[in-house]
SEKE-84164 format. One line per 5 residues: number of its first residue (from 1); their letters; for each residue x negated, y negated, z negated of C-alpha. Coordinates in Angstrom, 2 decimals, decimal comma. Example, Ala and Ser with C-alpha at 12.3 -4.5 7.8 and 13.67 -1.06 7.14 Angstrom:
<atoms>
1	AS	-12,30/4,50/-7,80; -13,67/1,06/-7,14 .
</atoms>
This chain:
<atoms>
1	MSMLS	0,00/0,00/0,00; -1,39/-3,39/0,97; -1,69/-6,28/-1,46; 1,11/-8,07/0,45; 3,43/-5,09/0,10 .
6	HCGLR	2,61/-4,76/-3,58; 3,71/-8,39/-4,05; 6,97/-7,80/-2,19; 5,77/-9,50/1,01; 5,88/-8,24/4,58 .
11	DNGML	2,67/-8,18/6,63; 3,68/-11,53/8,14; 3,70/-13,07/4,65; 7,49/-13,39/4,44; 9,21/-12,38/1,20 .
16	DLKED	11,13/-9,10/1,55; 14,19/-9,69/-0,61; 15,65/-6,23/0,01; 12,62/-3,97/-0,45; 13,62/-2,46/-3,78 .
21	EVSTG	16,37/0,10/-4,42; 19,85/-1,07/-5,33; 19,76/-1,79/-9,04; 22,35/-2,71/-11,64; 19,74/-4,85/-13,47 .
26	TTIIA	22,26/-6,00/-15,87; 23,69/-6,68/-19,31; 25,75/-3,90/-20,91; 27,15/-3,77/-24,44; 29,26/-1,36/-26,48 .
31	ATYDG	30,34/-1,99/-30,07; 32,54/-0,23/-32,59; 35,21/-2,08/-34,53; 37,75/-1,05/-37,13; 39,89/1,15/-34,90 .
36	GVIIG	37,96/1,79/-31,70; 35,23/0,50/-29,40; 34,71/-2,48/-27,11; 32,61/-2,07/-23,96; 31,45/-4,89/-21,70 .
41	ADSRT	29,20/-5,67/-18,75; 28,41/-8,31/-16,19; 28,97/-7,58/-12,49; 25,77/-8,41/-10,58; 23,99/-5,74/-8,52 .
46	TTGAY	20,61/-6,58/-7,02; 18,28/-5,19/-4,37; 14,95/-6,71/-5,23; 15,61/-10,47/-5,38; 18,71/-10,14/-3,19 .
51	IANRV	22,16/-10,05/-4,83; 23,83/-7,08/-3,14; 27,16/-7,27/-4,98; 28,60/-9,98/-7,22; 31,58/-8,01/-8,57 .
56	TDKLT	30,29/-4,51/-9,35; 32,27/-2,53/-11,94; 29,66/-1,13/-14,33; 32,25/0,25/-16,78; 32,70/3,71/-15,31 .
61	KVCDN	35,31/6,26/-16,34; 34,14/9,64/-17,58; 37,60/10,68/-18,76; 40,60/8,83/-20,19; 39,09/8,37/-23,66 .
66	IYCCR	35,40/8,06/-22,68; 33,63/5,47/-20,54; 30,01/4,66/-19,85; 28,16/1,42/-19,15; 25,53/1,86/-16,42 .
71	SGSAA	22,10/0,26/-16,00; 19,18/1,15/-13,76; 19,53/2,56/-10,25; 23,13/2,24/-9,05; 22,93/5,49/-7,06 .
76	DTQAI	21,40/7,48/-9,93; 23,89/6,33/-12,55; 26,87/6,91/-10,26; 25,73/10,43/-9,42; 25,11/11,34/-13,08 .
81	TDIVA	28,48/9,94/-14,16; 30,27/12,00/-11,49; 28,62/15,17/-12,77; 29,46/14,42/-16,41; 33,06/13,59/-15,47 .
86	YYMDL	33,34/16,99/-13,76; 32,12/18,81/-16,88; 34,44/16,82/-19,14; 37,43/17,70/-16,94; 36,55/21,38/-17,32 .
91	TSIQM	36,13/20,97/-21,07; 39,51/19,30/-21,50; 41,20/22,10/-19,53; 39,48/24,82/-21,56; 40,10/23,16/-24,93 .
96	GEPPL	43,57/21,84/-24,15; 42,69/18,41/-25,57; 40,54/15,38/-24,68; 36,80/16,07/-24,97; 34,62/14,68/-27,75 .
101	VKAAA	32,58/11,57/-27,08; 29,55/13,36/-28,51; 29,94/16,13/-25,92; 29,90/13,68/-23,02; 26,88/11,87/-24,45 .
106	SVFRN	25,02/15,18/-24,82; 25,60/16,07/-21,16; 24,38/12,61/-20,11; 21,30/13,06/-22,27; 20,48/16,50/-20,84 .
111	LIYEN	20,81/15,35/-17,22; 18,73/12,21/-17,74; 16,01/13,97/-19,76; 15,66/16,93/-17,39; 15,38/14,58/-14,39 .
116	RHQLT	13,59/11,69/-16,08; 10,73/11,66/-13,54; 13,11/11,36/-10,57; 15,85/9,10/-11,98; 16,12/5,56/-13,25 .
121	AGVIV	19,24/5,69/-15,38; 20,03/4,15/-18,74; 23,60/4,46/-19,99; 25,71/3,63/-23,01; 28,48/6,16/-23,66 .
126	AGWDK	31,45/4,92/-25,69; 34,89/6,25/-26,50; 37,35/7,45/-29,10; 38,33/10,95/-30,17; 40,57/12,17/-32,96 .
131	RFGGQ	37,76/13,95/-34,80; 35,19/11,16/-35,14; 37,05/8,01/-34,06; 35,23/5,31/-32,11; 31,62/6,11/-31,21 .
136	VYAIT	28,76/4,57/-29,25; 25,73/6,50/-27,93; 22,77/4,91/-26,17; 20,76/7,08/-23,75; 17,50/5,59/-22,50 .
141	VSGTI	15,82/6,20/-19,13; 13,53/8,75/-20,83; 16,46/10,79/-22,19; 16,42/9,66/-25,82; 19,90/9,56/-27,39 .
146	VQQNI	20,81/7,42/-30,39; 24,21/6,89/-32,00; 24,73/3,27/-33,01; 27,52/0,99/-34,16; 26,49/-1,47/-31,48 .
151	SIGGS	24,23/-0,97/-28,48; 22,92/-3,33/-25,81; 21,09/-2,48/-22,62; 19,88/-3,75/-19,29; 17,57/-6,61/-18,36 .
156	GSSYL	19,74/-9,17/-20,15; 19,53/-7,36/-23,49; 16,11/-8,85/-24,28; 17,78/-12,22/-24,81; 20,39/-10,86/-27,23 .
161	YGFMD	18,74/-8,89/-30,05; 18,56/-11,78/-32,51; 22,05/-12,96/-31,63; 23,57/-9,52/-32,16; 21,69/-9,00/-35,42 .
166	SQYKD	23,07/-12,25/-36,77; 26,66/-11,91/-35,54; 27,66/-8,25/-35,76; 29,03/-6,79/-39,00; 30,79/-3,59/-40,01 .
171	GMTEK	34,59/-3,54/-40,10; 35,14/-6,21/-37,43; 38,63/-6,63/-36,02; 39,34/-6,00/-32,35; 39,51/-9,75/-31,63 .
176	ECQDL	36,25/-10,49/-33,48; 34,43/-7,70/-31,69; 35,80/-8,71/-28,29; 34,71/-12,33/-28,80; 31,24/-11,16/-29,84 .
181	VLNAI	30,77/-8,99/-26,76; 32,10/-11,72/-24,44; 29,83/-14,37/-25,98; 26,79/-12,10/-25,82; 27,23/-11,23/-22,14 .
186	SLAIK	27,87/-14,90/-21,31; 24,61/-15,87/-23,03; 22,69/-13,18/-21,16; 24,16/-14,29/-17,82; 22,92/-17,80/-18,56 .
191	RDGSS	19,32/-16,68/-19,15; 18,82/-13,49/-17,12; 18,46/-13,77/-13,36; 19,55/-10,15/-12,83; 22,84/-10,64/-14,72 .
196	GGVVR	25,74/-12,65/-13,37; 29,15/-12,68/-11,75; 32,19/-11,93/-13,87; 32,49/-10,23/-17,27; 34,48/-7,01/-17,60 .
201	LGVIN	35,59/-5,77/-21,01; 37,32/-2,58/-22,06; 39,06/-1,64/-25,31; 39,30/2,08/-26,20; 41,23/3,12/-29,32 .
206	HTGSI	43,58/5,79/-30,69; 45,85/5,48/-27,64; 43,27/7,57/-25,76; 43,06/5,18/-22,83; 41,31/1,95/-21,92 .
211	QRKLF	42,69/-1,57/-21,85; 40,70/-3,58/-19,33; 40,09/-7,33/-19,35; 38,43/-9,55/-16,74; 36,84/-12,96/-17,31 .
216	LGDEL	35,88/-14,97/-14,22; 32,86/-17,24/-14,13; 34,79/-20,42/-14,97; 36,50/-18,66/-17,89; 33,29/-17,73/-19,72 .
221	PKFYD	32,33/-19,46/-22,99; 30,13/-22,53/-22,57; 26,93/-23,03/-24,57; 24,28/-25,71/-25,03; 22,22/-25,80/-21,83 .
226	NVLVM	19,23/-27,97/-22,83; 19,56/-30,12/-19,69; 18,32/-33,71/-19,77; 20,82/-36,22/-18,40; 19,63/-39,66/-17,28 .
231	KPRGE	21,73/-42,59/-18,47; 21,67/-46,05/-16,88; 18,49/-48,09/-17,57; 16,41/-44,93/-17,90; 17,84/-43,74/-21,22 .
236	ICGGD	17,83/-39,97/-21,72; 20,52/-37,97/-23,48; 21,01/-34,28/-24,15; 18,34/-31,63/-24,34; 15,12/-32,13/-26,26 .
241	ATMA	14,97/-35,93/-25,99; 13,25/-36,56/-29,33; 9,63/-36,61/-28,14; 7,68/-39,73/-29,01 .
</atoms>
């Protein structure tokens, strides 16, 4: 590989915006509340520096009571989710009841771990079952699985760790948890170039199905943007305008 190719440039020196695989470089979140789970994601899909899709649905159904949030290679995560959904359908038929969230997460973990050198797939599995209630499992690209009350993933997650540590608490209501997830994804969209578009949320509880919600770009919460605004006569307002 030439130095130009390594830098994402063609031999003629032009930037190749579409060289990389289609990626859901993204912000995904799942959190438990008192009664179920909230899942959320942005909707931007990129191919290198090129935005391939502005309205991707990254909240993917595994079965009625279990969903996953996808990050990494779009093709890899879609293929894995299809396989897990097939196994969960068989399980529900054999058991005569909806499958356990833990079972779906275990199948995700096995597939990702066994193919970790060929796949780029990080997922958060979330859902509700009558045995354990609302649950969230994070599976990394290397196949590690961790059960958490709240999990964040994707390129935008690096901007959110401190915010989530300060804002999340046990026993949150559905409304509190939904507002937290919406605010967090909105903040990540503001800072992360690979996150953007709309915000999709899903609520999964004892009903055994998902309630979906969509927030368009102009409906997202607004935050301080640190932009300097010039007033008449050269005065500066907003932002960090306190320098001597």
